N, C-alpha and C positions, 0 to 999 in steps of 0.2 A: 397534514394529510399523509396517510400511509397506504401502501398498496394492499389490497385484499389478497392473502396468500392463495386462496382457492379460485379467484377470478381476477386476473390481472387487469381487466377493464374497469374494475371498481376501485374507488378510493374510500377510505374511512377516516373520519375526523378524529384527531388526537386532541384531547382536552389540554394536556400540558405535559411537556417533557423537559428534563434538565440535564445538565452535564457539568461535572467538575473535573479538573485535572491539572496536570503540570507538564510543562514541556521544557526541555533543556537542549541547547545546541552550543557547540563550540568548535573552534578551528585553531590549529596550532601549526606553526612552521618549526620543524625540528632541526633544520639546518641540512647542509649537504644535499639540497634538492628535495628533501622529504617533507611532506605535510600530511596532517590528519584532520579530517572533519568528522563530526559525529553529532547525532541528535537522537533524542528519545522522547516519547510521550506516554504518559499514563493517564487514562481517562475513565471516568465513571459516568456513563450516560444511562439514564433511566426514564421510563414512562412514569410520570407522577399521577396523571389522571387520564386513563385510557381504557374505555370499555369497548371491546371489539365484538361485533356480531358474527357468530360462527354457527352456520347451519340454523339460523333463526333464533339462537340463544345468545344472550348478552354475557360475555365473559370478561372479567377484569384482567388487564395486563399490567396493572400497576406494579412497579418494581422491576419489570423486565427490561432488557436492553433492546433498543431499536435495532432493526435489521441492518446487517453488514457494517456494524460499527465495531472495530477492534478496540480492546481496552489497553493494548500496548502496541507500540510501534517503535522501531529503532533503525537507524542507518549508520553505517561506518564506512568512511572512504579513506584509503591510503593512496597517496599520489607521490610519484618520484619523477622529478623533472631535472635530468642531468644537464640540460641546456635550456635556454629560454625558448627554443623552438620545438623541443621534444618533451613529451610527458607520457607516462604510463600510469595506470591506476587500477585499483581493485575496490569493489564495493560489496558490502554485505547488507542485505535488506531483511528485516524481520517484521512480520505483521502477526499480531496475536489472534487468537480465535475470535470468531464472530458468529452470529446466529443468522440463519437464512429466513427466519420468520419471527413474528411477535410472540410466539409461544415459548421460545428459547429451550426447546427440548433436545435438539440435535445440533451441536455446534459444528461450524466449519473449522477444521483444524488450522492451527497456526502454520506459518511457513517461513523458511529462511532461504534466500536466493543469493547466489554469489555471481557477480558480474565483473568484467574487466574492460579496459579500454586502452587504446594507444593513440596519441595525437601527434601530428607533425605540422608545424607552420612552415610550409615550403617557401613561401614568399610573404611579403606584407599583405598580399591580396588572395593568397591561396592557402587554405587550411584543409587537412584531411584527417579523419578520425575513423578508427576501427572500433566498433562496440561488440563485445562478446557477452551474450546474456545467458543466464541460467546455466552456468558452466557445468554444474553437477547433473543437469538434465532431470531435475526433480519435477514430478507431477504435483501441482498445487492448485487449490481453488482460490481465485481472487475475489469472486463475488457470487451471489446467487439470486435468482428470481423467486425460487420456491425451495422448500426443503429437499425435494427430490432432484433438482437440477442445479448443478454448480458449473460456473464458467471457469474453465481451467486457464491458468496462465500459460504464456508461450513456452514451448520446449526450447532446448538449447538452440541458439541462433547467433548469427553474425550479421552485422550491418556496417557497410562502408559508406561514409558520407564525405563528400568533397564540397567545400564552400569556396566560391570564387566571387570576389568583390570587383565591381567595375564601375 
């Protein structure tokens, strides 16, 4: 089932859709407290048998990409832990373009976001982390319900988290 782009209360039956792709991930300890983690995915998702009713007319969407499905994603983390109790890290997130509707005429642009974090294990039972998100303060769309309405990702922000075990 897929949502009707002109009436969010309606769902339309998709006959068949398929996807093929490849995903890669890896992690390496570089020494001296540095480590790298990375992953990437390439995807080809398509409607194989989907006739959508639009304004009373049946239109084939065969070969189009389903809504909000990126064909490329990638993440890269660099972490430095000078001691067992302290670590700092940086992350780069990439999400490729997506389409907000089954027509695939206006893509949602790709985005790249840079985040950072610092963690301190104060005691065996107390951990604190500072997350800094979207450091470049970029405006980017994470998803969409319709071609005209995009949900924007969060602006630059900071979050402090303390975890206490007892």
